[in-house]
N, C-alpha and C positions, 0 to 999 in steps of 0.2 A: 233684280234690280238690286242694285245696292244701297242699302239706307243710310241715311249720315252716323248714326249709330255704329255700324258696321266700317265705317271708313274712319271713326272719331277712335274707334278701339283700334283700328289698325296703325293710324300715324301714333299711339302714345306705344304702343307693340315693337316700333318703328324706332322711334326718337329710344327706347331703351337698349335695343338691342345694338343702335349705330354706338348710345354712349357702353355701353359694354365692352367692344369689338375696340371701339377709338380707344378705350384705357390697355387695352392688351400691348404688349412688347412686340417688335418686327417678328423677334423670335417665338413667341408663345402661338403669334399669327400664321409662321411657317408652318410650328406644328401641327395647325389645325388646317393648312394646306389653303389660306387664304392671304393674298396679295391685299395691299394697303389702301390701294385705289380699286380694290372691291368690292369694300367695307360697306359704302352704302345699298349696293346691289343684295349683299347677302341677308345685311340689316331689314330689305326690304323683303327679302323673299320667306324669311322665319316671320317678320311680321305677319304677312300672306295668308299662313300655316295656321300662324299661333289664334289667329282671331275667324279665322273660317274662310277669307273672302276667296281662297284657291276653289273650295267646294262651290262657294254662289257664282263665281265667274263658269266654273266648267259646267253647273245645271242650266244656264241661260241659254235659249235655243238659236241658233246660229241662220244668218242671214242670209244663207245659201238663194230660198229664191228670188231675191233683189238684187242679186250679184249678176251684173252683164254680161253677156256670152262672152265678149271679149276677154273680160277681165278672169276668166275660168280658166285653170290648167287644163291642156288636150294632150 
């Protein structure tokens, strides 16, 4: 389960990354391989990685036992 502390830390990281990427010129973004319309996605990915949310999410058990049989891939 994700704690409120982790979520607030992720939001702080997101805001910092978003402001930093938004301040770059189109040329700088192109050098990084980031389109201007992808800035929010890149910032959120970096925020998750920066505060460890991606590791927390990966450790959570799946609810495969609760998935209806009609929804499972065959």
